[in-house]
N, CA and C of each residue as an Amber inpcrd file, in Angstrom:
protein
   621
   0.8490000  -1.1940000   0.0000000   0.0000000   0.0000000   0.0000000
   0.8860000   1.2460000   0.0000000   0.5850000   2.1900000  -0.8920000
   1.3930000   3.4040000  -0.9560000   1.0840000   4.3150000   0.2230000
   2.1060000   5.0160000   0.6780000   1.9270000   5.9250000   1.8020000
   1.2560000   7.2020000   1.3220000   0.3830000   7.8090000   2.1540000
  -0.2470000   9.0580000   1.7510000   0.7880000  10.1580000   1.5900000
   0.5730000  11.0150000   0.6320000   1.5170000  12.0890000   0.3540000
   1.5610000  13.0750000   1.5180000   2.7730000  13.4670000   1.9160000
   2.9460000  14.4510000   2.9760000   2.8520000  15.8580000   2.3790000
   2.2410000  16.7810000   3.1200000   2.1490000  18.1550000   2.6420000
   1.9980000  19.0890000   3.8330000   2.2530000  20.3660000   3.5860000
   2.1100000  21.3940000   4.6170000   0.6310000  21.7540000   4.7140000
  -0.0130000  21.3030000   5.7750000  -1.4590000  21.4740000   5.9300000
  -1.8570000  22.9450000   5.8740000  -1.1880000  23.7870000   6.6520000
  -1.5550000  25.2020000   6.7010000  -1.3560000  25.8860000   5.3540000
  -0.2940000  25.5200000   4.6620000  -0.0380000  26.1240000   3.3570000
  -1.1250000  25.7480000   2.3620000  -1.4890000  24.4840000   2.3400000
  -2.5200000  24.0120000   1.4140000  -3.8650000  24.6650000   1.7180000
  -4.2230000  24.7150000   3.0000000  -5.5000000  25.3190000   3.3850000
  -5.4950000  26.8130000   3.0620000  -4.3430000  27.4580000   3.2460000
  -4.2380000  28.8720000   2.8990000  -4.4190000  29.1070000   1.4100000
  -3.8300000  28.2520000   0.5930000  -3.9960000  28.3610000  -0.8610000
  -5.4480000  28.1230000  -1.2590000  -6.0850000  27.1590000  -0.6100000
  -7.4980000  26.8950000  -0.8930000  -8.3520000  28.0890000  -0.4940000
  -8.0250000  28.7180000   0.6380000  -8.7730000  29.8890000   1.0940000
  -8.6800000  31.0170000   0.0730000  -7.4970000  31.2130000  -0.5050000
  -7.3230000  32.2340000  -1.5420000  -8.2320000  31.9560000  -2.7330000
  -8.2820000  30.6870000  -3.1340000  -9.0800000  30.3200000  -4.3080000
 -10.5730000  30.4590000  -4.0260000 -11.0120000  30.0350000  -2.8420000
 -12.4230000  30.1740000  -2.4890000 -12.8080000  31.6480000  -2.3520000
 -11.8870000  32.4780000  -1.8820000 -12.1700000  33.9040000  -1.7470000
 -12.4810000  34.5230000  -3.1000000 -11.7180000  34.1520000  -4.1070000
 -11.8960000  34.7270000  -5.4330000 -13.0510000  34.1040000  -6.2080000
 -13.3460000  32.8270000  -5.9570000 -14.3050000  32.1070000  -6.7980000
 -15.5500000  31.6110000  -6.0830000 -15.5420000  31.6320000  -4.7570000
 -16.6760000  31.0970000  -4.0200000 -16.6510000  29.5810000  -3.9970000
 -17.5610000  29.0000000  -3.2300000 -17.5940000  27.5390000  -3.1270000
 -18.0300000  26.9020000  -4.4360000 -19.1260000  27.3850000  -4.9970000
 -19.6440000  26.7880000  -6.2300000 -18.7130000  27.0300000  -7.4070000
 -18.0400000  28.1790000  -7.4080000 -17.1750000  28.5220000  -8.5350000
 -15.8140000  27.8540000  -8.5060000 -15.5050000  27.1860000  -7.4100000
 -14.2100000  26.5080000  -7.2900000 -14.3820000  25.0280000  -7.6120000
 -13.9020000  24.6160000  -8.7670000 -14.0130000  23.2040000  -9.1500000
 -12.8890000  22.4010000  -8.5050000 -13.0840000  21.1120000  -8.3970000
 -12.0350000  20.2490000  -7.8600000 -10.7840000  20.3490000  -8.7260000
 -10.9650000  20.4460000 -10.0340000  -9.8120000  20.5560000 -10.9280000
  -9.0070000  21.8100000 -10.6030000  -9.7110000  22.9280000 -10.3780000
  -9.0250000  24.1760000 -10.0450000  -8.3330000  24.0860000  -8.6860000
  -9.0000000  23.4490000  -7.7230000  -8.4090000  23.3090000  -6.3890000
  -7.1640000  22.4340000  -6.4260000  -7.2100000  21.3970000  -7.2410000
  -6.0380000  20.5270000  -7.4040000  -4.8730000  21.3320000  -7.9790000
  -5.1730000  22.1460000  -8.9980000  -4.1270000  22.9560000  -9.6290000
  -3.5970000  24.0180000  -8.6730000  -4.4850000  24.6140000  -7.8890000
  -4.0890000  25.7300000  -7.0230000  -3.3390000  25.2630000  -5.7820000
  -3.7270000  24.1120000  -5.2430000  -3.0820000  23.6270000  -4.0120000
  -1.9110000  22.6940000  -4.2750000  -1.8930000  22.0920000  -5.4680000
  -0.8350000  21.1440000  -5.7800000  -1.1030000  19.7450000  -5.2570000
  -2.2760000  19.5470000  -4.6340000  -2.6340000  18.2180000  -4.1350000
  -3.3940000  17.4360000  -5.1960000  -3.3170000  16.1410000  -5.1020000
  -4.1150000  15.2910000  -5.9820000  -5.5250000  15.1860000  -5.4200000
  -6.4340000  14.7230000  -6.2430000  -7.8080000  14.5280000  -5.7900000
  -7.8610000  13.5530000  -4.6220000  -7.0870000  12.4750000  -4.7140000
  -7.1000000  11.4730000  -3.6450000  -6.5660000  12.0510000  -2.3340000
  -5.5740000  12.9410000  -2.4180000  -5.0280000  13.5640000  -1.2110000
  -6.0440000  14.4960000  -0.5640000  -6.7860000  15.2250000  -1.3880000
  -7.8150000  16.1250000  -0.8530000  -8.8980000  15.3230000  -0.1500000
  -9.3150000  14.2300000  -0.7600000 -10.3480000  13.3960000  -0.1340000
  -9.8200000  12.7150000   1.1270000  -8.5650000  12.2820000   1.0930000
  -7.9960000  11.6020000   2.2570000  -7.8220000  12.5540000   3.4360000
  -7.4020000  13.7810000   3.1520000  -7.1020000  14.7380000   4.2210000
  -8.3230000  15.5180000   4.6900000  -9.2450000  15.8120000   3.7750000
 -10.3560000  16.7090000   4.1100000 -11.7370000  16.1140000   3.8540000
 -11.7810000  14.9520000   3.2210000 -13.0660000  14.3400000   2.9260000
 -13.7180000  14.8670000   1.6750000 -13.0210000  15.7330000   0.9420000
 -13.5780000  16.2690000  -0.2870000 -13.5580000  17.7870000  -0.3120000
 -14.2080000  18.3390000  -1.3160000 -14.2160000  19.7890000  -1.5300000
 -14.8380000  20.5370000  -0.3540000 -15.9530000  20.0410000   0.1680000
 -16.6310000  20.7500000   1.2550000 -15.7710000  20.7540000   2.5160000
 -15.1170000  19.6460000   2.7890000 -14.2390000  19.5900000   3.9540000
 -13.0750000  20.5620000   3.8290000 -12.5350000  20.6780000   2.6200000
 -11.4580000  21.6320000   2.3710000 -11.9740000  23.0600000   2.5380000
 -13.1990000  23.2940000   2.1000000 -13.8190000  24.6200000   2.2380000
 -13.9770000  24.9950000   3.7070000 -14.4510000  24.0670000   4.5200000
 -14.6170000  24.3400000   5.9500000 -13.2670000  24.6090000   6.6100000
 -12.2480000  23.8460000   6.2130000 -10.9040000  24.0810000   6.7480000
 -10.3890000  25.4520000   6.3200000 -10.6900000  25.8320000   5.0700000
 -10.2720000  27.1420000   4.5670000 -10.9730000  28.2700000   5.3220000
 -12.2490000  28.0780000   5.6310000 -12.9960000  29.0790000   6.4030000
 -12.3680000  29.2940000   7.7730000 -12.0090000  28.2040000   8.4290000
 -11.3910000  28.3040000   9.7550000 -10.0280000  28.9840000   9.6620000
  -9.2740000  28.6290000   8.6390000  -7.9620000  29.2440000   8.4240000
  -8.1190000  30.7470000   8.1930000  -9.0680000  31.1160000   7.3370000
  -9.2980000  32.5310000   7.0520000  -9.7540000  33.2670000   8.3030000
 -10.5650000  32.5900000   9.1230000 -11.0360000  33.2080000  10.3580000
  -9.8930000  33.5500000  11.2950000  -8.9140000  32.6650000  11.3820000
  -7.7360000  32.9190000  12.2230000  -6.9710000  34.1340000  11.6980000
  -6.8230000  34.2170000  10.3750000  -6.1110000  35.3490000   9.7850000
  -6.8890000  36.6480000   9.9630000  -8.2100000  36.5850000   9.8210000
  -9.0370000  37.7750000  10.0140000  -8.9290000  38.2770000  11.4520000
  -8.9400000  37.3470000  12.3960000  -8.8160000  37.7400000  13.8060000
  -7.4700000  38.4060000  14.0640000  -6.4200000  37.8340000  13.4910000
  -5.0820000  38.3990000  13.6760000  -5.0020000  39.8070000  13.0950000
  -5.6610000  40.0180000  11.9500000  -5.6620000  41.3380000  11.3220000
  -6.3710000  42.3610000  12.2040000  -7.5250000  41.9850000  12.7450000
  -8.2710000  42.8900000  13.6220000  -7.4900000  43.1430000  14.9060000
  -6.9150000  42.0900000  15.4630000  -6.1600000  42.2160000  16.7090000
  -4.9660000  43.1490000  16.5280000  -4.2780000  43.0240000  15.3940000
  -3.1280000  43.8850000  15.1200000  -3.5580000  45.3400000  14.9720000
  -4.7010000  45.5580000  14.3070000  -5.2010000  46.9230000  14.1370000
  -5.5330000  47.5520000  15.4830000  -6.1640000  46.7870000  16.3570000
  -6.5710000  47.3090000  17.6570000  -5.3730000  47.6020000  18.5550000
  -4.2680000  46.9120000  18.3240000  -3.0760000  47.0800000  19.1620000
  -2.0630000  48.0340000  18.5390000  -2.4140000  48.6520000  17.4170000
  -1.4880000  49.5210000  16.7060000  -1.1510000  50.7940000  17.4590000
  -0.1110000  51.5030000  17.0110000   0.3440000  52.7170000  17.6980000
  -0.6670000  53.8610000  17.6660000  -1.6240000  53.8130000  16.7530000
  -2.6250000  54.8760000  16.6660000  -3.7690000  54.7130000  17.6370000
  -3.7060000  53.6960000  18.4950000  -4.8070000  53.4630000  19.4120000
  -5.9530000  52.7560000  18.7130000  -6.9990000  52.4540000  19.4620000
  -8.1060000  51.6780000  18.8990000  -8.8190000  52.4430000  17.7870000
  -9.0360000  53.7470000  17.9700000  -9.7310000  54.5290000  16.9420000
  -8.8980000  54.6070000  15.6680000  -7.6120000  54.9250000  15.8180000
  -6.7380000  54.9990000  14.6560000  -6.5780000  53.6560000  13.9730000
  -6.4970000  52.5930000  14.7750000  -6.3510000  51.2600000  14.2100000
  -7.5440000  50.8410000  13.3790000  -8.7390000  51.1260000  13.8640000
  -9.9450000  50.7810000  13.1130000 -10.0460000  51.5990000  11.8340000
  -9.6290000  52.8600000  11.8820000  -9.6480000  53.6850000  10.6730000
  -8.6860000  53.1330000   9.6190000  -7.5110000  52.7290000  10.0670000
  -6.5460000  52.1360000   9.1370000  -7.0940000  50.8280000   8.5680000
  -7.7360000  50.0190000   9.4070000  -8.3030000  48.7500000   8.9580000
  -9.3400000  48.9820000   7.8650000 -10.2460000  49.9360000   8.0660000
 -11.2430000  50.2560000   7.0440000 -10.5670000  50.7410000   5.7660000
  -9.5550000  51.5960000   5.9050000  -8.8570000  52.1230000   4.7340000
  -8.1970000  51.0040000   3.9350000  -7.6000000  50.0470000   4.6310000
  -6.9450000  48.9120000   3.9680000  -7.9710000  48.0600000   3.2260000
  -9.1140000  47.7960000   3.8610000 -10.1620000  47.0020000   3.2150000
 -10.6670000  47.6860000   1.9500000 -10.8650000  49.0010000   2.0190000
 -11.3470000  49.7510000   0.8550000 -10.3240000  49.6950000  -0.2770000
  -9.0540000  49.8760000   0.0500000  -8.0040000  49.8290000  -0.9730000
  -7.9490000  48.4590000  -1.6390000  -8.0700000  47.4000000  -0.8420000
  -8.0390000  46.0440000  -1.3940000  -9.1970000  45.8130000  -2.3540000
 -10.3760000  46.2750000  -1.9760000 -11.5460000  46.0900000  -2.8310000
 -11.4140000  46.8870000  -4.1220000 -10.9370000  48.1170000  -4.0270000
 -10.8010000  48.9610000  -5.2110000  -9.6940000  48.4770000  -6.1410000
  -8.6710000  47.8570000  -5.5740000  -7.5560000  47.3710000  -6.3930000
  -7.9380000  46.1490000  -7.2150000  -9.0250000  45.4870000  -6.8110000
  -9.4470000  44.2830000  -7.5070000  -8.7470000  43.0420000  -7.0210000
  -7.8640000  43.1990000  -6.0140000  -7.1540000  42.0330000  -5.4790000
  -8.1270000  41.0500000  -4.8430000  -9.1720000  41.5810000  -4.2130000
 -10.2030000  40.7530000  -3.5920000 -11.5670000  41.2460000  -4.0570000
 -12.5320000  40.3300000  -4.1310000 -13.8890000  40.7110000  -4.5050000
 -14.7770000  40.8970000  -3.2840000 -14.2350000  40.5830000  -2.1440000
 -14.9640000  40.7380000  -0.8930000 -13.9490000  40.9970000   0.2040000
 -14.3850000  41.5750000   1.3130000 -13.4350000  41.9320000   2.3650000
 -12.8230000  40.7040000   3.0220000 -13.5050000  39.5750000   2.9580000
 -12.9750000  38.3650000   3.5900000 -13.7270000  37.1420000   3.0930000
 -13.1310000  35.9750000   3.3050000 -13.8090000  34.7300000   2.9510000
 -15.0460000  34.5480000   3.8170000 -14.9930000  35.0130000   5.0510000
 -16.1640000  34.9130000   5.9320000 -17.3400000  35.6860000   5.3550000
 -17.0680000  36.9020000   4.8490000 -18.1390000  37.7070000   4.2620000
 -18.7180000  37.0140000   3.0360000 -17.8510000  36.4460000   2.2070000
 -18.3310000  35.7430000   1.0120000 -19.1460000  34.5180000   1.3980000
 -18.6810000  33.7910000   2.4100000 -19.4040000  32.5970000   2.8530000
 -20.7850000  32.9590000   3.3760000 -20.8900000  34.0820000   4.0700000
 -22.1880000  34.5200000   4.5890000 -23.1490000  34.8160000   3.4490000
 -22.6430000  35.4220000   2.3870000 -23.4770000  35.7160000   1.2200000
 -23.9340000  34.4350000   0.5380000 -23.0030000  33.5090000   0.3600000
 -23.3060000  32.2880000  -0.3770000 -24.1170000  31.2970000   0.4430000
 -24.0910000  31.4430000   1.7620000 -24.8110000  30.5010000   2.6240000
 -26.1210000  31.0820000   3.1230000 -26.6760000  32.0160000   2.3470000
 -27.9310000  32.6440000   2.7590000 -29.0610000  31.6200000   2.8800000
 -28.9160000  30.4850000   2.1820000 -29.9270000  29.4370000   2.2900000
 -29.7130000  28.6010000   3.5430000 -28.5770000  28.8300000   4.2320000
 -28.3780000  28.2500000   5.5480000 -27.7150000  26.8990000   5.6340000
 -26.4640000  26.7930000   5.1830000 -25.6790000  25.5870000   5.4410000
 -25.3790000  25.5860000   6.9400000 -25.9350000  24.6390000   7.6960000
 -25.8230000  24.6800000   9.1630000 -24.3930000  24.7510000   9.6770000
 -23.4940000  23.9560000   9.0970000 -22.1230000  23.9280000   9.6030000
 -21.3860000  25.2230000   9.2910000 -21.6060000  25.7460000   8.0940000
 -20.9740000  27.0130000   7.7180000 -21.5120000  28.1450000   8.5830000
 -22.8290000  28.1940000   8.7580000 -23.4350000  29.2650000   9.5450000
 -23.0100000  29.1910000  11.0060000 -22.8660000  27.9920000  11.5440000
 -22.4170000  27.8440000  12.9330000 -21.0050000  28.3970000  13.0860000
 -20.1530000  28.1030000  12.1040000 -18.7880000  28.6350000  12.1450000
 -18.8040000  30.1540000  12.0630000 -19.5890000  30.7080000  11.1430000
 -19.6160000  32.1570000  10.9510000 -20.1360000  32.8780000  12.1920000
 -21.1780000  32.3260000  12.8080000 -21.7230000  32.9530000  14.0130000
 -20.7000000  32.9520000  15.1390000 -19.9930000  31.8380000  15.3040000
 -18.9650000  31.7540000  16.3460000 -17.8100000  32.7100000  16.0440000
 -17.4550000  32.8220000  14.7740000 -16.3600000  33.7020000  14.3600000
 -16.7020000  35.1660000  14.6270000 -17.9000000  35.5710000  14.2270000
 -18.3160000  36.9610000  14.4440000 -18.4190000  37.2660000  15.9330000
 -18.9160000  36.3160000  16.7060000 -19.0230000  36.5260000  18.1510000
 -17.6350000  36.6720000  18.7800000 -16.6800000  35.8980000  18.2940000
 -15.3050000  36.0080000  18.7940000 -14.7270000  37.3810000  18.4700000
 -14.9090000  37.8370000  17.2310000 -14.4260000  39.1590000  16.8410000
 -15.1370000  40.2490000  17.6350000 -16.4230000  40.0600000  17.8530000
 -17.1940000  41.0400000  18.6160000 -16.6390000  41.1850000  20.0320000
 -16.3480000  40.0720000  20.6700000 -15.7960000  40.1050000  22.0270000
 -14.4250000  40.7750000  22.0410000 -13.6220000  40.4880000  21.0210000
 -12.2930000  41.0800000  20.9200000 -12.3800000  42.5990000  20.7920000
 -13.2080000  43.0680000  19.8590000 -13.3390000  44.5100000  19.6270000
 -13.9780000  45.1950000  20.8310000 -15.0100000  44.5820000  21.3930000
 -15.7020000  45.1730000  22.5390000 -14.7640000  45.3500000  23.7270000
 -13.9330000  44.3490000  23.9780000 -12.9960000  44.4300000  25.1010000
 -12.0070000  45.5760000  24.9080000 -11.5300000  45.7330000  23.6740000
 -10.5670000  46.8160000  23.4000000 -11.2420000  48.1810000  23.4760000
 -12.4890000  48.2790000  22.9950000 -13.2220000  49.5420000  23.0870000
 -13.4500000  49.9310000  24.5430000 -13.8600000  48.9640000  25.3480000
 -14.1150000  49.2290000  26.7670000 -12.8310000  49.6570000  27.4720000
 -11.7410000  48.9990000  27.1300000 -10.4460000  49.3270000  27.7310000
 -10.0220000  50.7520000  27.3610000 -10.1860000  51.1030000  26.0790000
  -9.8020000  52.4360000  25.6180000 -10.6960000  53.5120000  26.2270000
 -11.9690000  53.1890000  26.3790000 -12.8960000  54.1480000  26.9890000
 -12.5300000  54.3900000  28.4530000 -12.2090000  53.3180000  29.1670000
 -11.8330000  53.4450000  30.5800000 -10.5520000  54.2560000  30.7480000
  -9.6720000  54.1850000  29.7490000  -8.4050000  54.9110000  29.8090000
  -8.5400000  56.3550000  29.3360000  -9.7400000  56.7470000  28.9000000
  -9.9510000  58.1040000  28.4170000  -9.4510000  58.3440000  27.0110000
  -9.1450000  57.2610000  26.2890000  -8.6350000  57.3680000  24.9200000
  -9.7470000  57.7180000  23.9380000 -10.9380000  57.1810000  24.1800000
 -12.0840000  57.4170000  23.3020000 -13.3430000  57.6230000  24.1340000
 -14.3630000  58.1450000  23.4690000 -15.6980000  58.2390000  24.0570000
 -16.6560000  57.4920000  23.1320000 -17.4890000  56.6470000  23.7010000
 -18.3980000  55.8150000  22.9130000 -19.8280000  56.3090000  23.0180000
 -20.5560000  56.1860000  21.9250000 -21.9570000  56.5970000  21.8940000
 -22.9060000  55.4340000  22.1470000 -22.3630000  54.2200000  22.1630000
 -23.1530000  53.0300000  22.4540000 -22.3590000  52.1320000  23.4010000
 -23.0250000  51.0880000  23.8720000 -22.3280000  50.1030000  24.6930000
 -21.2580000  49.4070000  23.8390000 -20.1170000  49.0620000  24.4350000
 -19.0220000  48.4660000  23.6580000 -19.4220000  47.2570000  22.8100000
 -20.2230000  46.3380000  23.3540000 -20.5920000  45.1430000  22.5830000
 -21.5060000  45.4960000  21.4140000 -22.4240000  46.4210000  21.6300000
 -23.3130000  46.8450000  20.5460000 -22.5110000  47.5440000  19.4540000
 -21.6120000  48.4160000  19.8600000 -20.8060000  49.1570000  18.8980000
 -19.8440000  48.2340000  18.1550000 -19.2870000  47.2630000  18.8660000
 -18.3690000  46.3130000  18.2270000 -19.0660000  45.5550000  17.1020000
 -20.2850000  45.0890000  17.3420000 -21.0240000  44.3620000  16.3110000
 -21.3260000  45.2750000  15.1290000 -21.7190000  46.5140000  15.4060000
 -22.0120000  47.4740000  14.3370000 -20.7780000  47.7230000  13.4660000
 -19.6270000  47.9300000  14.0890000 -18.4030000  48.2020000  13.3380000
 -17.9780000  47.0040000  12.4960000 -18.1280000  45.8040000  13.0400000
 -17.7780000  44.5950000  12.2900000 -18.6990000  44.3930000  11.0920000
 -20.0020000  44.5220000  11.3260000 -20.9530000  44.3310000  10.2280000
 -20.7970000  45.4200000   9.1720000 -20.4400000  46.6270000   9.5920000
 -20.1890000  47.7060000   8.6340000 -18.9780000  47.3770000   7.7670000
 -17.9440000  46.8070000   8.3800000 -16.7610000  46.4040000   7.6090000
 -17.1210000  45.3100000   6.6090000 -17.8870000  44.3110000   7.0550000
 -18.3270000  43.2560000   6.1430000 -19.1870000  43.8280000   5.0170000
 -19.9780000  44.8590000   5.3290000 -20.8890000  45.4310000   4.3390000
 -20.1740000  46.2030000   3.2380000 -18.8780000  46.4400000   3.3920000
 -18.1290000  47.0310000   2.2880000 -18.1960000  46.1300000   1.0590000
 -18.3810000  44.8240000   1.2840000 -18.5360000  43.8790000   0.1770000
 -19.7620000  44.2170000  -0.6600000 -20.8570000  44.6180000  -0.0050000
 -22.0590000  45.0270000  -0.7220000 -21.8390000  46.3890000  -1.3850000
 -21.2210000  47.2950000  -0.6430000 -21.0480000  48.6650000  -1.1300000
 -20.2380000  48.7110000  -2.4200000 -19.2010000  47.8850000  -2.5250000
 -18.3440000  47.9110000  -3.7080000 -19.0930000  47.4480000  -4.9510000
 -20.1570000  46.6830000  -4.7750000 -20.9660000  46.2410000  -5.9130000
 -21.8480000  47.3740000  -6.4370000 -22.1230000  48.3450000  -5.5740000
 -22.9850000  49.4640000  -5.9420000 -22.2040000  50.6680000  -6.4390000
 -21.0130000  50.8650000  -5.9090000 -20.1950000  51.9980000  -6.3420000
 -18.7190000  51.6820000  -6.1570000 -17.9220000  52.1450000  -7.0970000
 -16.4740000  52.0300000  -6.9800000 -15.8560000  53.4030000  -6.7560000
 -16.6920000  54.3410000  -6.3620000 -16.2060000  55.6860000  -6.0640000
 -15.5260000  55.6840000  -4.6960000 -14.2470000  55.9970000  -4.6950000
 -13.4680000  55.9140000  -3.4580000 -14.0050000  56.8510000  -2.3860000
 -14.3680000  58.0670000  -2.7840000 -14.8780000  59.0270000  -1.8030000
 -16.1480000  58.5220000  -1.1300000 -17.0150000  57.8750000  -1.9060000
 -18.2610000  57.3510000  -1.3400000 -17.9810000  56.2290000  -0.3520000
 -17.0530000  55.3460000  -0.7110000 -16.7080000  54.2400000   0.1850000
 -16.0400000  54.7500000   1.4570000 -15.1800000  55.7570000   1.3130000
 -14.5250000  56.3260000   2.4880000 -15.5330000  57.0480000   3.3780000
 -16.5280000  57.6820000   2.7490000 -17.5710000  58.3490000   3.5320000
 -18.3800000  57.3260000   4.3220000 -18.6320000  56.1680000   3.7060000
 -19.3320000  55.0880000   4.4050000 -18.5290000  54.6520000   5.6230000
 -17.2230000  54.4460000   5.4180000 -16.3680000  54.0370000   6.5260000
 -16.2950000  55.0920000   7.6090000 -16.1760000  56.3560000   7.2050000
 -16.0900000  57.4410000   8.1840000 -17.3760000  57.5590000   8.9880000
 -18.5140000  57.3360000   8.3300000 -19.7980000  57.4070000   9.0370000
 -19.8830000  56.3180000  10.1050000 -19.4350000  55.1170000   9.7500000
 -19.4480000  54.0260000  10.7300000 -18.5320000  54.3390000  11.9070000
 -17.3600000  54.8730000  11.6000000 -16.3680000  55.1330000  12.6370000
 -16.6580000  56.3950000  13.4350000 -17.6010000  57.2060000  12.9700000
 -17.9590000  58.4170000  13.7230000 -18.6520000  58.0730000  15.0360000
 -19.0270000  56.8140000  15.1970000 -19.6350000  56.3780000  16.4610000
 -18.5950000  56.3140000  17.5750000 -17.3190000  56.4490000  17.1950000
 -16.2370000  56.5180000  18.1850000 -15.7070000  57.9450000  18.2000000
 -15.7670000  58.6090000  19.3250000 -15.1980000  59.9420000  19.4640000
 -13.7760000  59.7970000  19.9770000 -12.8260000  60.1610000  19.1450000
 -11.4150000  59.9940000  19.4810000 -10.9400000  61.1800000  20.3090000
 -10.7040000  60.9400000  21.5760000 -10.2840000  62.0140000  22.4680000
  -8.8870000  62.5130000  22.1410000  -8.1100000  61.6660000  21.4460000
  -6.7280000  62.0370000  21.1570000  -6.5210000  62.6410000  19.7840000
  -7.5940000  62.8020000  18.9940000  -7.4740000  63.3560000  17.6540000
  -6.4560000  62.5870000  16.8160000  -6.6130000  61.2560000  16.8000000
  -5.6990000  60.4130000  16.0300000  -5.8890000  60.6760000  14.5430000
  -4.7950000  60.6600000  13.7820000  -4.8630000  60.8830000  12.3390000
  -5.8250000  59.9030000  11.6850000  -6.7160000  60.4260000  10.8640000
  -7.7320000  59.6170000  10.1940000  -7.4010000  59.5270000   8.7140000
  -6.8890000  58.3840000   8.2170000  -6.5280000  58.2640000   6.8070000
  -7.7160000  58.3860000   5.8750000  -8.9040000  58.0290000   6.3290000
 -10.0860000  58.1560000   5.4790000 -10.4190000  59.6230000   5.2570000
 -10.3480000  60.4190000   6.3380000 -10.6280000  61.8420000   6.2200000
  -9.5250000  62.5420000   5.4380000  -8.2720000  62.1750000   5.7260000
  -7.1380000  62.8610000   5.1220000  -7.1350000  62.7200000   3.6060000
  -7.4940000  61.5480000   3.0900000  -7.4550000  61.3250000   1.6500000
  -8.5730000  62.0590000   0.9270000  -9.6370000  62.4110000   1.6480000
 -10.7540000  63.0880000   0.9960000 -10.5540000  64.5950000   0.9370000
  -9.5880000  65.1250000   1.7000000  -9.3870000  66.5770000   1.7510000
  -8.0760000  66.9690000   1.0770000
């Protein structure tokens, strides 16, 4: 009996996540996934149980990367308000550049799973709740330190800011006008009053 092929699990799942981000679940054929990951069909089935298993692994991988991106923004030198502004600016630039068609694989999965794939939806709900707790904790910490003033409770505001970021995926389908997208981001972020007057890249580019 031949031994199963060895491969870098994280690398393969990361490559699959890239492909699913650009093409979606239905648009990603097994042939394309084989070409993009470098794995054979038998290896994909042996390691992940098939295309859907690889997709779920890719979603989890993307979720870890999304969390790291948000966490890094919140811990940046500009403080929580400045970090969130930079995060929105980066997402807008990525969408306008055409590098990505959506802000994240999670956002794309939510759109494609509107009919309710239970396992996908369970993952997405847990992922958003994790991000919500992360952002809420940082907002509360910054508010207690006098860094910012909030107009809503931290958990409510955290969910609003996250969903607004995800909604850039919808906005880019309606307009590719940079000023309009930046105005959308600035409106969402206006719910945070920055006591330190941190530089706002969204505002700066519009003036």
